[in-house]
C-alpha positions in Angstrom: 102.7 132.3 84.6 105.7 131.7 82.3 105.4 128.7 80.0 107.8 126.1 78.8 108.0 127.9 75.4 109.6 130.8 77.1 112.1 128.5 78.8 112.9 126.8 75.5 113.4 130.2 73.8 116.0 131.1 76.5 117.8 127.8 75.9 118.1 124.8 78.2 120.9 122.8 76.7 122.9 121.2 79.5 120.6 122.5 82.2 119.0 120.2 84.8 115.3 120.6 84.4 113.1 119.2 87.2 109.7 118.2 85.7 107.0 117.6 88.3 104.8 115.2 86.4 101.8 113.2 87.4 102.7 109.5 86.8 100.1 108.3 89.3 98.9 105.5 87.0 96.7 102.6 88.0 98.6 99.3 88.5 97.4 95.7 88.7 100.1 93.3 89.9 102.8 95.7 88.9 101.4 96.3 85.4 100.1 99.7 84.2 96.4 99.4 83.2 96.1 103.0 81.9 99.1 105.0 80.8 97.1 108.2 80.0 98.9 110.3 82.5 102.3 109.3 81.2 101.3 110.1 77.7 100.0 113.5 78.8 103.4 114.7 80.1 105.2 113.3 77.1 105.2 116.5 75.0 106.9 118.4 77.8 109.5 115.8 78.5 110.3 115.3 74.8 110.5 119.0 74.0 113.0 119.5 76.9 115.1 116.5 75.9 115.1 117.5 72.3 116.4 120.9 73.3 119.3 119.3 75.2 118.1 119.6 78.7 119.0 117.0 81.4 115.5 116.1 82.4 114.7 115.0 85.9 111.1 113.6 86.1 109.4 113.3 89.5 106.0 112.2 90.7 104.0 110.5 93.4 102.1 107.2 93.0 99.4 106.1 95.3 99.4 106.8 99.0 102.5 105.3 100.6 102.9 106.4 104.2 106.1 108.5 103.9 108.4 105.5 103.6 109.5 103.3 100.7 107.0 100.7 99.6 107.7 98.6 96.5 104.0 98.3 95.8 104.1 102.0 94.9 107.4 102.2 93.1 107.5 104.4 90.0 109.7 101.9 88.2 106.9 100.6 85.9 106.0 104.3 85.0 109.7 105.0 84.3 109.9 102.0 82.0 106.7 103.0 80.2 108.0 106.6 79.8 111.2 105.2 78.1 109.1 103.1 75.8 107.0 106.1 74.7 110.1 108.3 74.3 111.9 105.6 72.4 115.0 106.1 74.5 116.4 104.7 77.8 115.2 106.4 81.0 117.4 106.2 84.0 115.7 105.3 87.3 116.8 106.3 90.8 115.7 104.0 93.6 115.4 106.9 96.1 114.1 110.5 95.9 116.9 112.8 97.2 119.6 110.3 98.3 122.8 109.0 96.6 120.9 107.1 93.9 119.0 110.2 92.8 122.2 112.3 92.7 124.1 109.6 90.8 121.2 109.3 88.2 121.1 113.1 87.7 124.9 113.5 87.6 125.1 110.7 85.0 122.7 112.5 82.6 124.0 113.8 79.3 122.2 116.6 77.5 119.0 115.2 76.0 118.7 112.3 78.5 116.0 111.6 81.0 115.9 110.2 84.6 113.0 109.4 86.9 113.5 109.5 90.6 111.5 107.3 93.0 108.1 108.1 94.4 108.2 111.5 96.1 105.8 110.3 98.8 108.4 107.8 100.0 109.7 110.9 101.9 107.4 112.3 104.6 108.5 115.8 103.8 106.5 115.7 100.5 103.1 115.7 102.1 103.9 117.1 105.5 101.6 119.8 106.9 104.6 121.3 108.6 106.0 124.1 106.5 109.6 123.6 107.8 109.6 119.9 107.0 108.2 120.4 103.6 110.7 123.2 103.0 113.6 121.0 103.9 112.5 118.4 101.5 112.1 121.0 98.8 115.6 122.2 99.5 116.9 118.7 98.8 114.9 118.4 95.6 116.2 121.8 94.5 119.7 120.5 94.7 118.9 118.2 91.8 118.0 120.9 89.3 118.6 124.3 87.9 115.0 124.9 86.6 111.5 123.8 87.6 108.7 122.9 85.2 105.3 122.1 86.7 103.3 119.7 84.6 101.6 117.5 87.1 98.1 118.9 86.8 96.5 116.0 88.8 98.5 117.2 91.9 98.2 121.0 91.7 95.4 121.1 94.3 97.9 119.7 96.9 100.1 121.9 99.0 103.0 119.4 98.7 106.7 120.1 98.7 107.3 119.3 95.0 104.2 121.1 93.9 104.1 124.2 96.1 107.5 124.8 97.9 109.9 123.7 95.2 108.9 126.3 92.5 109.8 129.1 95.0 113.4 127.8 95.0 114.0 127.6 91.3 113.1 129.5 88.1 109.7 128.1 87.3 107.6 127.5 84.3 104.3 125.8 83.4 104.6 122.7 81.1 102.4 122.1 78.1 99.9 119.9 80.0 99.2 122.5 82.8 98.9 125.3 80.2 96.4 123.2 78.3 94.4 122.2 81.4 94.2 125.8 82.6 93.1 127.0 79.2 90.3 124.4 79.1 89.1 125.2 82.6 88.9 128.9 81.6 86.5 127.9 78.8 84.3 126.3 81.5 84.3 129.4 83.7 84.7 132.5 81.5 82.4 133.5 78.6 81.0 130.0 78.4 79.2 129.0 75.2 75.6 127.9 75.9 73.8 125.7 76.4 76.3 124.6 79.1 75.5 121.1 80.4 77.3 119.4 83.3 77.0 115.7 84.0 78.1 114.6 87.4 78.4 111.1 88.7 80.6 109.1 91.0 80.1 107.6 94.4 79.8 110.4 97.0 77.6 113.4 96.7 79.7 115.1 99.4 82.6 115.2 96.9 80.5 117.2 94.5 78.4 119.6 96.6 80.9 122.5 96.4 81.1 122.3 92.6 77.3 122.0 92.3 77.1 125.2 94.5 79.2 127.0 91.9 77.6 125.5 88.8 74.1 126.5 89.9 75.1 130.0 88.9 76.8 129.0 85.6 75.3 125.9 84.1 72.1 125.6 82.2 71.6 121.9 83.0 72.9 119.4 85.6 72.6 115.7 84.9 73.1 113.6 88.0 74.0 109.9 88.0 76.2 107.4 89.7 76.1 106.5 93.4 75.5 110.1 94.3 72.2 110.1 92.6 70.6 108.0 95.3 71.0 110.7 97.9 69.2 113.0 95.5 66.4 110.5 95.0 66.2 110.0 98.8 65.8 113.8 99.1 62.8 113.5 96.8 61.3 111.0 99.3 62.0 107.9 97.2 62.9 104.5 98.6 66.5 103.8 97.5 66.9 100.3 99.0 70.5 99.4 99.9 71.9 101.8 97.3 74.8 104.0 98.2 73.4 106.8 100.4 74.8 109.7 102.3 71.9 110.3 104.7 73.6 113.3 106.3 73.8 115.1 103.0 70.0 114.9 102.3 69.2 118.3 103.8 71.9 120.0 101.7 70.8 118.2 98.5 67.2 119.3 99.1 68.5 122.9 99.4 70.4 122.7 96.1 67.4 121.2 94.3 65.3 124.1 95.5 67.9 126.6 94.4 68.2 125.0 91.0 64.4 125.4 90.5 64.5 129.0 91.6 67.4 129.9 89.4 66.0 128.2 86.3 68.7 125.5 86.2 67.5 122.1 84.9 68.6 119.6 87.5 67.8 116.1 86.1 67.8 112.9 88.1 67.5 109.3 86.9 64.0 108.3 86.0 64.9 104.6 86.0 67.8 102.5 87.4 69.4 99.1 87.0 69.2 97.3 90.4 70.5 94.1 91.9 70.5 92.4 95.2 74.3 91.9 95.2 77.3 94.1 94.2 79.0 92.6 91.1 82.4 90.9 91.2 84.7 93.3 89.5 87.6 90.8 89.2 85.8 87.9 87.5 83.1 90.2 85.9 80.7 87.2 86.2 77.2 87.9 84.9 74.7 89.2 87.5 71.0 89.1 88.1 69.5 92.5 87.7 66.4 94.4 86.6 65.4 97.8 85.5 62.9 99.7 87.7 61.5 103.2 87.8 63.6 105.5 90.1 60.7 105.7 92.6 60.3 101.9 92.8 63.6 100.6 94.0 63.0 97.5 96.1 64.1 97.8 99.7 66.5 94.9 99.4 68.2 96.0 96.2 70.7 98.6 95.1 71.0 100.8 92.1 74.1 100.2 90.1 73.5 102.1 86.9 71.1 104.5 85.2 68.4 102.8 83.2 67.6 103.0 79.5 65.0 105.8 79.8 67.5 107.9 81.7 70.2 107.2 79.1 67.9 108.4 76.4 66.9 111.5 78.4 70.5 112.5 79.3 71.6 112.0 75.7 68.8 114.3 74.5 69.8 116.9 77.1 73.5 116.8 75.8 72.6 116.8 72.1 72.4 120.6 71.7 75.1 121.5 74.2 77.8 124.0 73.2 79.8 123.3 76.3 79.9 120.0 78.3 81.8 119.1 81.5 81.5 115.5 82.6 82.9 114.2 85.9 82.0 110.8 87.4 80.6 107.6 85.9 76.9 106.9 85.8 77.2 103.5 87.3 79.6 100.6 88.1 81.2 100.9 84.6 84.0 98.4 85.5 81.4 95.6 85.1 79.8 95.1 81.7 76.3 94.7 83.2 76.4 98.2 84.6 78.5 100.1 82.0 75.7 101.1 79.6 74.8 104.4 81.4 78.4 105.6 81.4 78.8 104.5 77.8 75.6 106.4 76.8 76.9 109.6 78.3 80.3 109.2 76.7 78.7 108.6 73.4 76.5 111.6 73.8 79.6 113.7 74.3 81.1 112.2 71.1 77.9 113.0 69.1 77.5 116.6 70.2 79.2 119.4 68.1 79.9 121.4 71.3 83.2 121.6 73.3 83.4 118.6 75.5 85.5 118.1 78.6 85.9 114.7 80.4 86.9 115.8 83.9 89.6 113.3 84.8 89.6 110.5 87.4 87.1 107.6 86.8 85.5 109.4 83.9 88.8 109.4 82.0 89.4 105.8 82.9 85.9 104.9 81.7 86.4 106.5 78.3 89.5 104.4 77.8 88.1 101.2 79.4 85.0 101.4 77.2 87.0 101.8 74.0 86.3 105.3 73.0 88.7 107.3 70.8 90.2 109.9 73.0 90.4 112.3 70.1 86.6 112.3 69.8 86.4 114.5 72.9 87.4 118.1 73.2 89.7 117.4 76.2 90.3 114.6 78.7 91.6 116.0 81.9 94.3 114.3 83.9 93.1 115.7 87.2 89.6 115.0 88.5 90.1 116.5 91.9 92.1 119.5 90.6 89.5 120.2 87.9 86.6 120.1 90.4 88.5 122.4 92.9 89.2 124.9 90.1 85.5 124.9 89.1 84.7 125.4 92.8 86.6 128.7 92.6 89.4 127.5 94.9 93.0 128.7 94.7 95.1 125.7 93.6 98.5 125.8 95.4 100.4 124.3 92.5 99.1 126.9 90.1 99.6 129.8 92.5 103.3 128.6 92.9 103.8 128.9 89.2 102.6 132.5 89.0 105.4 135.1 88.8 
């Protein structure tokens, strides 16, 4: 795929450049709680603006149902982008209507505009090729060139991600080029030992990537809510812990495969349990205890990996040459259950190997828990996209950027 450097070499002064970014940032009462995704697209936007382009930034935010919904407005993201750029950013209150055209028409070379949430238009996410294509045609009228830089959305066959690049000269932005380069390091000529730490809530979300990694990774460390389905597959009582009973047979099969293939698949040896789920708003202290993984009381749920497991996992990460981590080890949003996730993050910091934090809640945890982002080899902006790439799937947004 062609990169933004090739576009800049050809000259973009005065050209309208449509940048499909990922500004899908978390909001609390209209306030951005993590601006990582905005900062990630900054190098691309700044390079284009500095070269004299008229930059049109577009993104989705949340899951509005194909109609305007102020709760999902991109205005806070546009304002934050302007703060980071140190220059005013125009904001259009629609996607392809009069406001969008006025905002773009009003741009001078070197200026930036953000159009409203793409998912306010049903054509963005439509499964109907014609409807998506019609929306892509209207988006194409706003620009002369397309730059794809929303890595967190490249696994979606959406109008702005998949259909629009076919209608304009297209290039990969700096973020996508970096993300793809990192993922290739995780799939081609990997330096070993290669350790993968997987957490998060649902084991069903991770089975496909486990399937692929059983042939590539040396060790798999399992935590988070998904761990209890694995523990159940071993015949353990898991109490009222998160459990996907229907996935137990598949999990048993993967555990057997791992043993046959010589892959270390490690499960928690102890867990932090409680009778009640913590209040994530007040973060009030909770009553909890640490128990061995095979002794979870029937009326309690596991909410974090225990201290023995933290020590075990840290030891298994210590000599790693390559690490991929996706998914927290527990309910990291509450201080009583953040220690497991913190321990894994610290182990990544301490290792001399190449470390990748696989987006989503893992990236949020790193920032929430106060780690220096530069201490990791790479923090991805797309959890779902990263996983699908590692699963070996073709990502529509990347395929659309190929020549």
